[in-house]
C-alpha positions in Angstrom: 39.9 -12.2 -60.1 43.0 -10.1 -60.6 41.1 -7.0 -59.6 41.1 -8.1 -55.9 44.4 -9.2 -54.4 45.5 -10.2 -50.9 47.8 -7.7 -49.2 49.4 -10.3 -47.0 48.1 -13.7 -46.0 49.8 -13.6 -42.7 48.9 -10.0 -41.8 46.3 -9.3 -39.1 45.1 -6.3 -41.0 41.5 -5.4 -40.8 41.4 -5.1 -44.6 43.3 -8.1 -45.9 42.5 -7.4 -49.6 43.1 -4.5 -52.0 40.9 -3.6 -54.9 42.4 -2.4 -58.2 41.8 1.4 -58.4 41.3 1.0 -62.1 38.2 -1.2 -61.6 35.2 0.4 -63.2 31.8 0.8 -61.4 30.2 -1.7 -63.7 33.0 -4.3 -63.3 32.9 -3.8 -59.6 29.2 -4.7 -59.5 29.9 -7.8 -61.7 32.7 -8.9 -59.2 30.3 -8.4 -56.3 27.7 -10.6 -57.9 30.4 -13.2 -58.6 31.7 -13.2 -55.1 28.2 -13.5 -53.6 27.5 -16.4 -56.0 30.7 -18.1 -54.7 29.6 -17.6 -51.1 26.2 -19.1 -51.9 27.7 -22.1 -53.8 30.2 -22.7 -51.0 27.5 -22.8 -48.4 25.4 -25.2 -50.5 28.5 -27.4 -51.1 29.1 -27.8 -47.4 25.9 -29.8 -47.3 25.7 -29.7 -43.5 22.6 -28.8 -41.6 23.0 -25.1 -40.9 22.4 -23.5 -37.5 20.1 -20.5 -37.2 22.9 -17.9 -37.3 24.5 -19.4 -40.4 21.1 -19.7 -42.1 20.5 -16.0 -41.3 23.8 -15.0 -42.8 23.3 -17.0 -45.9 19.8 -15.5 -46.3 21.4 -12.0 -46.2 24.1 -13.2 -48.7 21.4 -14.5 -51.1 19.4 -11.3 -50.8 22.6 -9.3 -51.6 23.2 -11.5 -54.5 19.8 -10.8 -55.9 20.3 -7.1 -55.6 23.7 -7.2 -57.2 22.3 -9.3 -60.1 19.6 -6.7 -60.6 22.2 -3.9 -60.5 24.2 -5.7 -63.2 21.0 -6.2 -65.3 20.2 -2.5 -65.1 23.7 -1.7 -66.5 23.0 -3.8 -69.6 22.0 -1.9 -72.8 18.4 -2.3 -73.7 
């Protein structure tokens, strides 16, 4: 994931990461899908019973992952 890098781990900046300006639209969507998959996998790996707010957030992440996956599919040549 060398297209997204941390600005400074100790900074209190509101945007702690920088995205490579050379990253293409297509590659950006692929990275979004990968990051959302990591979020889903991390949540499942915790294996703890989730409270309602956490379940709601994970539901939104899973929905976003499905939309990102569909966007990536649309970019594939037919």
